[in-house]
TORTI-761266 format. One record per residue (C-alpha): residue in three letters; x, z, y. Coordinates in nm, 3 decimals. Each point is the difference from the previous one (the first is absolute). Example, Ala and Ser with C-alpha at 12.3 -4.5 7.8 and 13.67 -1.06 7.14 Angstrom:
// residues 2
> code_px_pz_py
> Ala_1.230_0.780_-0.450 $
> Ser_0.137_-0.066_0.344 $
***
This chain:
// residues 296
> code_px_pz_py
> Unk_9.449_8.089_10.947 $
> Unk_0.014_-0.241_-0.292 $
> Unk_-0.332_-0.115_-0.139 $
> Unk_-0.046_0.135_-0.353 $
> Unk_-0.026_-0.267_-0.265 $
> Unk_-0.047_-0.057_-0.367 $
> Unk_0.277_-0.149_-0.205 $
> Unk_-0.020_-0.366_-0.094 $
> Unk_-0.095_0.082_-0.355 $
> Unk_-0.270_0.229_0.132 $
> Unk_-0.187_-0.305_0.119 $
> Unk_-0.071_-0.065_-0.367 $
> Unk_-0.019_0.350_-0.144 $
> Unk_-0.061_0.241_0.285 $
> Unk_-0.090_0.300_-0.212 $
> Unk_0.295_-0.041_-0.235 $
> Unk_0.236_0.092_0.281 $
> Unk_-0.087_0.365_-0.037 $
> Unk_-0.039_0.143_-0.347 $
> Unk_-0.223_0.260_0.155 $
> Unk_-0.258_-0.268_0.071 $
> Unk_-0.298_0.117_-0.195 $
> Unk_-0.235_0.185_0.026 $
> Unk_0.280_0.084_0.325 $
> Unk_0.139_-0.239_0.232 $
> Unk_-0.350_-0.411_-0.169 $
> Unk_-0.020_0.302_0.084 $
> Unk_-0.209_0.301_-0.019 $
> Unk_-0.153_0.018_0.344 $
> Unk_-0.086_0.363_0.028 $
> Unk_-0.052_0.298_-0.221 $
> Unk_-0.017_-0.059_-0.371 $
> Unk_-0.358_-0.014_-0.126 $
> Unk_-0.145_0.316_-0.140 $
> Unk_-0.232_0.030_-0.291 $
> Unk_-0.347_0.111_0.102 $
> Unk_0.020_0.360_0.116 $
> Unk_0.336_0.039_-0.175 $
> Unk_0.362_0.035_0.100 $
> Unk_0.173_-0.309_0.142 $
> Unk_0.133_-0.243_-0.255 $
> Unk_0.335_-0.074_0.157 $
> Unk_0.221_0.004_0.308 $
> Unk_-0.027_-0.234_0.290 $
> Unk_0.338_-0.162_0.048 $
> Unk_-0.044_-0.293_0.228 $
> Unk_0.302_-0.037_0.211 $
> Unk_0.297_-0.223_0.015 $
> Unk_0.156_0.218_0.264 $
> Unk_0.019_0.327_-0.188 $
> Unk_-0.163_0.212_0.267 $
> Unk_-0.254_0.270_-0.061 $
> Unk_-0.250_0.213_0.185 $
> Unk_-0.051_0.360_0.098 $
> Unk_0.005_0.266_-0.273 $
> Unk_-0.162_0.279_0.198 $
> Unk_-0.197_-0.033_0.319 $
> Unk_-0.124_-0.353_0.057 $
> Unk_0.203_-0.210_0.241 $
> Unk_0.299_0.236_0.010 $
> Unk_0.349_-0.149_-0.008 $
> Unk_0.089_0.126_-0.347 $
> Unk_0.016_-0.258_-0.274 $
> Unk_-0.100_0.061_-0.360 $
> Unk_0.312_0.013_-0.213 $
> Unk_0.037_0.010_-0.375 $
> Unk_0.305_0.037_-0.227 $
> Unk_-0.055_-0.357_-0.119 $
> Unk_0.068_-0.142_0.347 $
> Unk_0.373_-0.082_-0.048 $
> Unk_-0.082_-0.210_-0.307 $
> Unk_-0.235_-0.240_0.178 $
> Unk_0.176_-0.312_0.122 $
> Unk_0.063_0.061_0.374 $
> Unk_-0.123_-0.268_0.241 $
> Unk_0.354_-0.072_0.123 $
> Unk_0.129_-0.053_-0.354 $
> Unk_-0.305_-0.208_-0.085 $
> Unk_0.067_-0.222_0.302 $
> Unk_0.366_-0.037_-0.095 $
> Unk_-0.085_-0.104_-0.355 $
> Unk_-0.259_-0.250_0.110 $
> Unk_0.226_-0.149_0.263 $
> Unk_0.245_-0.072_-0.281 $
> Unk_-0.281_-0.144_-0.211 $
> Unk_-0.099_-0.219_0.293 $
> Unk_0.353_-0.131_0.016 $
> Unk_0.016_-0.070_-0.372 $
> Unk_-0.336_-0.174_-0.008 $
> Unk_0.083_-0.215_0.303 $
> Unk_0.337_-0.100_-0.147 $
> Unk_-0.167_-0.085_-0.331 $
> Unk_-0.262_-0.217_0.170 $
> Unk_0.261_-0.184_0.203 $
> Unk_0.201_-0.064_-0.317 $
> Unk_-0.312_-0.153_-0.151 $
> Unk_-0.042_-0.221_0.305 $
> Unk_-0.308_0.191_0.117 $
> Unk_-0.050_0.134_0.351 $
> Unk_-0.054_0.379_0.005 $
> Unk_-0.337_0.098_0.146 $
> Unk_-0.017_0.186_0.328 $
> Unk_-0.028_0.379_-0.039 $
> Unk_-0.341_0.162_0.034 $
> Unk_-0.079_0.290_0.227 $
> Unk_-0.073_0.326_-0.178 $
> Unk_-0.304_0.217_0.064 $
> Unk_0.024_0.339_0.163 $
> Unk_-0.034_0.268_-0.272 $
> Unk_-0.358_0.123_-0.004 $
> Unk_0.081_0.359_-0.097 $
> Unk_0.307_0.209_-0.057 $
> Unk_0.109_0.079_-0.356 $
> Unk_-0.177_0.335_-0.010 $
> Unk_-0.269_-0.062_0.255 $
> Unk_-0.334_0.096_-0.155 $
> Unk_0.173_0.109_-0.318 $
> Unk_-0.204_0.318_0.025 $
> Unk_-0.275_-0.158_0.206 $
> Unk_-0.037_-0.061_0.371 $
> Unk_0.205_0.234_0.222 $
> Unk_0.002_-0.168_0.340 $
> Unk_-0.250_0.129_0.254 $
> Unk_0.086_-0.292_0.228 $
> Unk_-0.071_-0.243_-0.282 $
> Unk_-0.321_0.182_-0.087 $
> Unk_-0.123_-0.039_0.358 $
> Unk_0.082_-0.370_0.022 $
> Unk_-0.033_-0.164_-0.342 $
> Unk_-0.144_0.277_-0.217 $
> Unk_0.101_-0.077_-0.357 $
> Unk_0.051_-0.369_0.068 $
> Unk_0.355_-0.129_0.008 $
> Unk_0.162_-0.068_0.337 $
> Unk_0.021_-0.359_0.119 $
> Unk_0.277_-0.194_-0.169 $
> Unk_0.128_-0.354_-0.029 $
> Unk_0.026_-0.210_-0.312 $
> Unk_0.327_-0.176_-0.085 $
> Unk_0.042_-0.356_0.115 $
> Unk_-0.064_-0.242_-0.284 $
> Unk_0.231_-0.300_0.012 $
> Unk_-0.103_-0.302_-0.210 $
> Unk_0.266_-0.118_-0.244 $
> Unk_0.064_-0.360_-0.086 $
> Unk_-0.016_-0.096_-0.369 $
> Unk_0.381_-0.037_-0.002 $
> Unk_0.047_0.348_0.147 $
> Unk_-0.246_0.156_-0.242 $
> Unk_0.158_-0.168_-0.302 $
> Unk_0.350_0.104_0.102 $
> Unk_-0.101_0.360_0.073 $
> Unk_-0.210_0.080_-0.305 $
> Unk_0.019_-0.026_-0.373 $
> Unk_0.278_0.090_-0.244 $
> Unk_0.342_-0.039_0.160 $
> Unk_-0.164_-0.075_0.335 $
> Unk_0.168_0.111_0.321 $
> Unk_-0.209_0.313_0.022 $
> Unk_0.084_0.111_-0.353 $
> Unk_0.369_-0.083_0.031 $
> Unk_0.024_0.200_0.323 $
> Unk_-0.171_0.298_-0.161 $
> Unk_0.236_-0.010_-0.299 $
> Unk_0.300_0.005_0.232 $
> Unk_-0.118_0.314_0.182 $
> Unk_-0.205_0.195_-0.254 $
> Unk_0.121_-0.144_-0.330 $
> Unk_-0.364_-0.076_-0.088 $
> Unk_-0.268_-0.249_0.101 $
> Unk_-0.157_0.265_0.227 $
> Unk_0.067_0.060_0.365 $
> Unk_0.131_0.342_0.109 $
> Unk_-0.242_0.278_0.076 $
> Unk_-0.076_0.359_-0.088 $
> Unk_0.111_0.073_-0.356 $
> Unk_-0.267_0.033_-0.266 $
> Unk_0.111_0.358_-0.067 $
> Unk_-0.051_0.090_0.365 $
> Unk_-0.346_-0.158_0.014 $
> Unk_-0.096_0.163_-0.328 $
> Unk_0.106_0.348_0.106 $
> Unk_-0.167_-0.054_0.337 $
> Unk_-0.329_-0.057_-0.181 $
> Unk_0.053_0.273_-0.258 $
> Unk_0.085_0.265_0.257 $
> Unk_-0.313_-0.080_0.195 $
> Unk_-0.218_0.011_-0.311 $
> Unk_0.147_0.335_-0.104 $
> Unk_-0.033_0.142_0.349 $
> Unk_-0.376_-0.052_0.000 $
> Unk_-0.022_0.253_-0.284 $
> Unk_0.230_0.263_0.154 $
> Unk_-0.200_0.324_0.047 $
> Unk_0.097_0.037_0.366 $
> Unk_-0.106_-0.359_0.071 $
> Unk_-0.330_0.042_-0.185 $
> Unk_-0.068_0.315_0.205 $
> Unk_0.092_-0.169_0.328 $
> Unk_-0.218_-0.301_-0.079 $
> Unk_-0.290_0.231_-0.078 $
> Unk_0.054_0.178_0.334 $
> Unk_0.005_-0.335_0.178 $
> Unk_-0.322_-0.102_-0.175 $
> Unk_-0.172_0.322_0.112 $
> Unk_0.119_-0.060_0.355 $
> Unk_-0.143_-0.353_-0.009 $
> Unk_-0.327_0.133_-0.141 $
> Unk_-0.030_0.233_0.298 $
> Unk_0.033_-0.308_0.222 $
> Unk_-0.282_-0.172_-0.197 $
> Unk_0.231_-0.232_-0.195 $
> Unk_-0.024_0.020_-0.378 $
> Unk_0.331_-0.100_-0.159 $
> Unk_0.177_0.160_-0.293 $
> Unk_0.343_-0.147_0.076 $
> Unk_0.165_-0.152_0.309 $
> Unk_0.053_-0.346_-0.146 $
> Unk_-0.370_-0.045_-0.066 $
> Unk_-0.038_-0.052_0.372 $
> Unk_0.210_-0.315_0.021 $
> Unk_-0.237_-0.278_-0.106 $
> Unk_-0.244_-0.081_0.281 $
> Unk_-0.204_-0.318_-0.054 $
> Unk_-0.040_-0.102_0.364 $
> Unk_0.221_-0.276_0.134 $
> Unk_0.080_0.205_0.311 $
> Unk_0.028_0.375_0.056 $
> Unk_-0.330_0.170_0.073 $
> Unk_-0.070_0.313_0.205 $
> Unk_-0.098_0.184_-0.320 $
> Unk_0.327_-0.103_-0.161 $
> Unk_0.202_0.124_0.296 $
> Unk_-0.182_0.334_0.001 $
> Unk_0.063_0.039_-0.371 $
> Unk_0.366_-0.094_0.043 $
> Unk_0.051_0.251_0.282 $
> Unk_-0.161_0.275_-0.208 $
> Unk_0.220_-0.102_-0.293 $
> Unk_0.320_0.034_0.206 $
> Unk_-0.114_0.330_0.150 $
> Unk_-0.075_0.142_-0.344 $
> Unk_0.341_-0.109_-0.126 $
> Unk_0.160_0.186_0.289 $
> Unk_-0.214_0.308_-0.057 $
> Unk_0.075_0.017_-0.374 $
> Unk_0.365_-0.122_0.026 $
> Unk_-0.091_-0.240_-0.279 $
> Unk_0.261_-0.267_0.069 $
> Unk_0.287_0.248_0.025 $
> Unk_-0.108_0.179_-0.320 $
> Unk_-0.041_-0.328_-0.186 $
> Unk_0.332_-0.136_0.124 $
> Unk_0.186_0.315_-0.108 $
> Unk_-0.164_-0.005_-0.343 $
> Unk_0.089_-0.363_-0.057 $
> Unk_0.357_0.055_0.121 $
> Unk_0.046_0.273_-0.261 $
> Unk_-0.125_-0.235_-0.272 $
> Unk_0.230_-0.279_0.114 $
> Unk_0.303_0.228_-0.006 $
> Unk_-0.072_0.080_-0.365 $
> Unk_-0.053_-0.365_-0.094 $
> Unk_0.320_-0.106_0.175 $
> Unk_0.198_0.273_-0.172 $
> Unk_-0.144_-0.097_-0.338 $
> Unk_0.107_-0.361_0.058 $
> Unk_0.319_0.066_0.195 $
> Unk_0.213_-0.263_-0.175 $
> Unk_-0.264_-0.269_0.044 $
> Unk_-0.033_0.082_0.370 $
> Unk_0.378_-0.016_0.040 $
> Unk_-0.021_-0.345_-0.157 $
> Unk_-0.258_-0.104_0.262 $
> Unk_0.247_0.079_0.278 $
> Unk_0.289_-0.160_-0.185 $
> Unk_-0.197_-0.321_-0.049 $
> Unk_-0.089_-0.004_0.370 $
> Unk_0.369_0.030_0.090 $
> Unk_0.082_-0.285_-0.239 $
> Unk_-0.265_-0.227_0.150 $
> Unk_0.112_0.077_0.354 $
> Unk_0.360_-0.073_-0.092 $
> Unk_-0.104_-0.338_-0.142 $
> Unk_-0.208_-0.069_0.311 $
> Unk_0.300_0.078_0.223 $
> Unk_0.211_-0.254_-0.192 $
> Unk_-0.265_-0.263_0.066 $
> Unk_-0.031_0.090_0.368 $
> Unk_0.377_0.000_0.049 $
> Unk_0.007_-0.373_-0.068 $
> Unk_-0.014_-0.230_0.305 $
> Unk_-0.354_-0.102_0.072 $
> Unk_-0.048_-0.377_-0.037 $
> Unk_-0.135_-0.206_0.283 $
> Unk_-0.352_-0.142_0.005 $
***
């Protein structure tokens, strides 16, 4: 298996490689914060791999799906685009008489795209890490020489010129702004859907019966201890059990899916443009990758 890596330009601007970096992927590392005793303020979208988590019973094999899924940049396409960017940046540096830096290793994604979107759902995770994130690695940081840094950055630098070739802008490819915007809007609207409000209230009553006083699931996510505590694990297990009992995640997922379908239909032309632009970028990347790769 090949070791995952960041692109050369990512050594300088790691988060720019994915437009969904936010908030999601400098990344939000868990559920979006909730206002005190209020509904959650936004979705957790933390992945680079596009995977999700269970919509119904915790730890089942079903993955949360939403109508917006096809419009996120798939990991395979993302890798293809950034391989082409790697090639362009390396060629540009060589033309400037600068040695390209060695690629950095990439971290393992901490959470899937939809994991903890509606709060914790994994009983296994609740038993082991509670609400804390699972262990993960940070990307390798490779020092750049002054010559490398100067050639990569700034107006008309190798990084910018590579981006212009693939995206037509100074930005690296990632999830389109429209997709990220609708992703946030659908979540915000879903928190006010009557069926979601009712399911959240049922979950809260269930938690109360287990001696845990929370109004919404995402209030549970911020535990101050450095490591999971026994109290945290007990709370997390009760949380997951109450989600199963009330079918909260399934109800919430279905409500948000209905909202997304409406938003996509209302912006159908713009969403078609998102896919058309992806095809254009991939076509340009394939032209770059079809060229013979230069030697060291």
